[in-house]
Structures are given as structure tokens and as C-alpha cells.
N, C-alpha and C positions, 0 to 999 in steps of 0.2 A: 300453960304448955311451955315445955323447955325447947331448946333448939331443934333437937332431933324430931320432936313431934311436929314443930311448925314445918319442917323442911318435908318430911314424910307427906303430911297431908297437902302439903303445896304441891310437890311432884305428882300427885295422884290426881289433883283436881283442876290447877290453875296454869293458865297460859298466861305468860308475861309478854309486854311489848318489847319490840326492836330485840329479840332473843331468840336463838335456835334452840328449841326443847332439847334436842339430842345431846347438846354440849352440858346440860344439867347433870347428865349421868358422871360427868368427870368434875364439872363445876357447879355445884348444887347452889341454889340462892343464898344469900345472906340474911340469916333470921335476925330482924332487928324488932325490939320491944318499946325503945324509946330514944329521944334525942334531947341533947341540951347543948346550947352553942354549936361549935363547929364539930360535935362529938355525936355520934349513935353508939348504941348500947344493944348487946345482946340479951338474952334471958339469963345468962349466966354472969353479966356484968362486964363482959368483954367490952373495951372501948375502941371505936374505930373512928379515925379522923374522916369525915365526910369531905374528901379533897375535891370532889367534883359539884359540891354544893346541890347533892341530889338533883343530878342533870341540870346544873346550871341555874337553878330556880332560888336556891336558898343563899344568899350574901349575908344576910343578918342573922344567922344562926336559928337553930331550933328552938322551939319554945320562947321566942323572944317575948317577953312579958308584955311590951307595949303593944306589940301585935297580936297576942293571944288576948289581951285585954279589950282592944277594939273588936276582934272578932266576936269575943263572947257578947259584948254590948249589942252588936249589929243584929246577932242571932235572936236577942231577946226583943228587939224593936221591930225589924223586918227581914225575914231570911230570905226571901224571894218574890217577886212578882213578875209576871209576863210582862215583857218590854214593847210588845207590839200595842200601840196605842194607850200605854201606861207609862207615867214617868213617876219620879221620886226625887227628894231633895238630894241624895246622895250622887246621883247621876249628873243632876244640875251644878252641885259643887266642883264635883271633878271636872267638868268640861269648863267652868269658869275658871279653875287652877291652870289647866291646859291652856286655855286662851293667853294666859299671861306668859308663856314659855316658848310655844310654837312661833315660827316665822310669821310674820305680818302677812295676812291675806288667807291664812289657813283657818277656816272659820265654821267648818261642818265636820261633825264627827260621828262615825259608824261603829258600835262597839261590838265585839265578839269576845267569846271566853278562851279562846285558845288559838295558837300560831296557824295551824292548818286552816280552821275556820276564817282567820283573816285573809289569808291566801284566796280562799274559795272565793270569798265576798269582793275581793279587788278584783280578781278575774272575771267575775260575772258582771260587775259594774263596769268594767272596761268592753265586755262584750256587748252590754245592753248599750252602752253610749254610742258604740259605731252602730248597731242595728237601728237604732232610733234616729241617728241623722243619716240613714240611707245606705251606709256602708256595708252592706249584708255579705260582701265578699270577703271581709276582713275576719276570718275565724280561727288564724293561728297566732300562736304565742312564740316568741322568741325567748330562750333561756339560754345559761351557760352550761358548759359541761361540767361535771363534778358539783353541779349546784344541787342543794336539798332545800325543800321549802314545807315539806309536811308530809302526812301519811294519807290524807284523803285523796281520792282518785284524781281531782284536779290538780293539788298540790303535787302529787306524784308525777302527774304527766308535764309538770313543769321544772321536774328536776331530772338529774343525768346520772344518778346512781344506780348501777344494776343490783348492788346490795339491797337495796329497798324496794325497786319495782320491776325487775325482771320478769317475775312471776305475773306480774299483773298488766303486761305491756299489751297483750290482747284486748284489754277493755279501756285502755287509756287513751287521751286524745294525740293525735300526731301533730307534734309541733316541729320547731326549728331550734337545733342544739347547736349553738356556737363554740367553738373551742376557747376554753378559759386559758389564760396565761399560767404556766406552773413555774413560779420565780425561783423554787427550791431546785428543781433538776436542771432549768433553763433560765438563768438570770441574765444573758447577753441580749440577745435580738429576739428572745421569743415573744415579749408583747407586741412587736411590731409585726411579727409574722401572724400572730392572733388577730391583730387589729386587719390585716389584710383579709384574712378569712372572713373575719365578720362583716366587712365592707361588701365582700362578695354575696354574702347571704343576704344583706339587706338590698344589695343591687336586685338580687334574683326573686326575692319574696317581699319587697316592700308594699307592693299593693294587696298583699293577702295578710299582712301583720295587723293584730287586733291590738297587742302590746307586748313591752319588753318587760321581763322580770329578772332581776339579779339580786344577788348579795353583795352589796357595793363594799369593796375593798379586802372582805375577809370571807373566805367560803369554809364555813366551820366544820360540818359534817364531813366535808371533802378532805379533810385532814390539816385544818388552820391554814389554809393556802391565801396567802396575802397577794394581792397585786396592786401597782401603783394607781393613785388616783388620776393620773394622766390617762390611764386606759380607759377607766370609767367615762372619763369626759369625752374621749375620743370615740367610745362607744356609742354614747349617747348622740354625739355630732353626727356620728354615721347614720344612725337610724332616723335621726331627724331629718336628714338632707335625703336618703332614700326615700322616706315616706311623703316627703314634699314635692319630691320630682315625679312621683307617681301621678296618674291620671286622677286621682281621689284625693279626699283631703287627708290631713295628717291623723297618724294614729294615737290614741291616748298611749301614755306611757305609765306603767307600774313600776315603782321600785320599793323593795323589801329591805328593811334593815333591822336586824335581831341584836339585842345586847341582853345581859342577863341583869335582872332588878328582883327584889325580893316582894315586890307588889305590883298592881296591876295599873297601867297608866297608859290605857289606850290613846292613840292619837291618828288623826287623819288629815284630810286635805279640804281642799276648796271645791264647791259646788256638790258634787257627790262623790263620796271618797269611802274607802274602806280602811279600817285599822283595828287592831287588836293586842290583846295581851291577857294572859291570866298571870302566872307566875311567870312566863317567860314572856319579855317584853316585844311585841312586834309592832312596827310602825310601817305603814303602807300609804303612801302618798300618791294620790292620782289627779291630774288637773287637766280635764278637757276644758276647751280643745288647745289650750297654751302651751302644753308639751313640755314641763320642765321637771327637773328633779332636784330633790333637795336631800342631801345627807344628814346625819346627825350632828356633825361638827361643822361642816362647812356646807353652805348652800351653793348650788351652781345652777344658773339659769342659762339653759342652751336653747338650740332649734329655733322656735318662732321668736324668742325672746319679747315675751310681751312687755307693753309700756309700764306696766305694774302689776303686781300679784293681785290686784284686785279687780283688773280687767278682764 
């Protein structure tokens, strides 16, 4: 099929993710038949630089021989097995490797196959933890404005971008949305103002919170909005203080950190944790009940400050 035939059939039958199909009347999909290195190619041989890494997922190039050979070898050995009550050497080997690079005390792993699923898992674990220790009033999640955590209903519910979730709000959870700093538009005193509003939210809803979920330091889908690490630290301090001052025990805290890698290295945390990645790397760390956050580069132990990560 040539490019025109691909486009015509596609427009007639296929819906694409994160796309307004009406726009395709003016901007039809780009037909690609192969890739090599950083380039994509049309049926006519037109070369296109894949500058977004195919939605941030491909940093090592298309048709990388080492990766392709490994995939082919695995497909001829074991392509898939249900992971409920089954295991296999590759899951064990991956976990052993992860144990050598994650911070001390993070010893349990829960794998999913995509970012949205990993967020759903983390939210459910946080909710179940609160339920099982008797904190059944803790049903709400706190999140930041302009945040994005995925396309499934739970993940949309802890996101704050109308572009993705406006249509589905009637079926979404009612959560607490905290204004995030916009350092591009308001670089002077905006973080302090946002922290003040955040503290007011935690003071008001502290005894209802199940977990806090954020994109630390960088809100990607929100427009590559960066904020200082001091804001993240203070946000966590506020949440921990508010939760400890409530009449019930502290809430669990969930943190999400996403970066782009070309392979799946899911990572999680202590006791019962959710983490995931497919081609997009998702890390979710959840530590009941010691209440601490760990970033990708720098660790921050706050809130209750446990004596050790193993406590």
C-alpha cells in the first residue's frame, strides 16, 4: 500500500489515541512503514526525524539490533504467561537487578505493563491500606493542577487537565486539586502563594486524604512546567503535618516519577507497593505507614522520619 492508500483506509476505520479526529481532515496521520535509528520512513522513502522518540518511548533508536535480537530470542522461548500465581526467571532476574540500584529498604515490587495501570495500582494499594487499618473515611486523593497521570478513569481523576478529562468528569472520582506553581508565568512569589493554598487544603481535608500524588519537579503534559525541589519538600511537609494533626493516623503518600527510557524497568517500594513501566518508565513508591517520598535523584525523608527505611 502506498501512503495515500494507508491514509484513506485509516481515516475510514481507525480511531487514534490523544487525537481529535475532526483535525485529521486538515492534518491526516503520517503514514510510516519502517524505522531505523532516529528516523522513520514512508512507503515512498521519505525520511522523517522522530524527534519526539515516538511519544518519548524510543531513545535507543528504531530497530536497534541488540533490542530486536533480545525480543526475538525471548519470543522463541516464552512470549507470555499469566503472572497470577506464576513466575519465571526473567521476572526474578529483573527484580534482582533492581534491588542493586534502588535505595536501601525498597524490597518489594509490583509490575504493570503501562503507566496508567501503575497509577491505578498505586491508588488502589493506598486506598486498601487505609481501609485495612480502619481509616475508612480516607477516600480522597490530593493532586496538583495541570497534573497528568494517565488515561484510565482513576488516573484521569487525579489529573487536572480538562483537555483529557473534561468529557468524563461525571464518572470520575471527586478529588482535591491543589494549585501547582507556574514558574514560567509567575517566577517571583508564586511558589509561596501556592504553598499557602496547599496548606489550607491539607488543613481542611487532612482527615479525608488517602494519598497525595504528584509529578515531582516537572509536569510534562502540563507544558514542561518545572518547579523547585523546595516546593515539593514543603508540600510533603504540609501533607504530613496536616495528616498527623488529624484525629486519625497518617495517610499513605504516593509519588509518581516518570522519565523516558527505551526498556521496561518497573520499580517499587516497601511492604506493599505499586510500580510499573512498559516503554515509558513509571516509578511509584508507597511506604505505609512511615510516610516518605523518594525522588529519582535525591531522597527526601520527611513526615514521620522513620528510624530506618527497614522500620
